[in-house]
C-alpha positions in Angstrom: 194.1 291.9 52.9 192.0 294.6 51.4 188.7 292.6 51.7 189.1 290.3 54.7 190.3 290.0 58.3 191.3 287.0 60.3 191.6 286.7 64.0 191.4 284.1 66.8 188.0 283.2 68.2 187.9 284.5 71.8 186.1 281.3 72.9 188.1 278.7 71.0 186.7 275.2 70.7 190.1 273.9 69.5 193.7 275.3 69.7 194.0 277.7 66.7 190.3 278.2 66.2 190.2 281.3 63.9 187.5 283.4 62.2 187.6 285.0 58.8 185.3 287.9 58.1 184.7 290.4 55.2 185.5 294.0 55.8 182.4 295.0 54.0 179.2 294.8 56.1 176.9 291.8 55.5 174.7 289.8 57.9 175.6 286.4 56.6 176.2 284.3 53.5 172.6 284.9 52.3 173.2 288.6 51.7 176.9 289.0 51.2 178.2 290.3 47.9 179.5 287.3 45.8 182.9 289.0 45.3 183.2 289.5 49.1 182.2 285.9 49.7 184.9 284.7 47.3 187.5 286.8 49.1 186.4 285.4 52.4 186.7 281.8 51.1 190.1 282.5 49.5 191.4 283.8 52.8 189.8 280.9 54.7 191.8 278.5 52.4 195.0 280.4 53.0 194.4 280.3 56.8 193.4 276.7 56.8 196.6 275.7 55.1 198.6 277.6 57.6 196.6 276.0 60.5 197.5 272.6 59.2 201.2 273.4 59.7 201.0 275.6 62.8 198.9 273.3 64.9 200.0 269.9 63.4 196.3 269.4 62.4 195.0 266.3 60.8 192.1 268.3 59.2 190.2 271.6 59.4 186.6 272.0 60.3 184.8 274.9 58.5 181.6 276.2 60.1 179.4 279.1 58.9 175.9 279.9 60.4 173.0 281.8 58.7 170.2 283.2 60.8 169.1 282.2 64.4 167.7 278.8 63.4 171.2 277.7 62.3 172.9 279.0 65.5 174.0 282.4 64.2 174.4 284.8 67.2 176.8 287.3 65.6 175.3 289.2 62.7 178.3 289.9 60.6 179.3 287.2 58.1 182.1 285.0 59.5 183.6 281.6 58.8 185.0 279.5 61.7 188.2 277.5 61.0 188.9 274.8 63.6 192.1 272.7 63.4 191.2 269.1 64.3 193.5 266.3 65.5 192.6 262.6 65.4 191.4 261.4 68.8 190.9 264.9 70.4 187.6 266.3 71.3 186.5 269.9 70.8 186.1 272.1 73.9 182.5 272.9 74.7 181.3 276.4 73.8 180.7 277.6 77.4 180.7 281.3 76.9 184.0 281.7 78.8 186.7 283.7 77.1 190.2 282.3 76.7 193.1 284.0 78.4 194.7 286.8 76.3 198.1 285.1 76.6 196.7 281.9 75.1 195.1 283.7 72.2 198.3 285.7 71.6 200.3 282.4 71.5 197.9 280.9 69.0 198.1 284.0 66.9 201.9 283.9 66.8 201.9 280.2 65.8 199.5 281.0 63.0 201.4 284.0 61.8 204.6 282.0 61.7 203.0 279.4 59.5 201.8 282.1 57.0 205.4 283.2 56.1 
């Protein structure tokens, strides 16, 4: 939309792991404009609902990090949305990027659920 973007995490910890970011610059939740934060969360809710359908998820994990002590390594506000299924473990964050075809497939599944 006019205030946010959503895309797949290039190092997904689950199938369908997506990120939602504001278009306006901000380092993290501590300095983002409140209206932009509200837009990010509204988009996150919309995406999470679509992830539930697209990936047959039992739940959605929402993660957001602020400053290095919390684990933040990318200094633009972003929210992680991870579809979770009962009995399945998350993949470790190894630093290896997923295959582009895998990410494209996940993107298409999510897009189809947004319609």
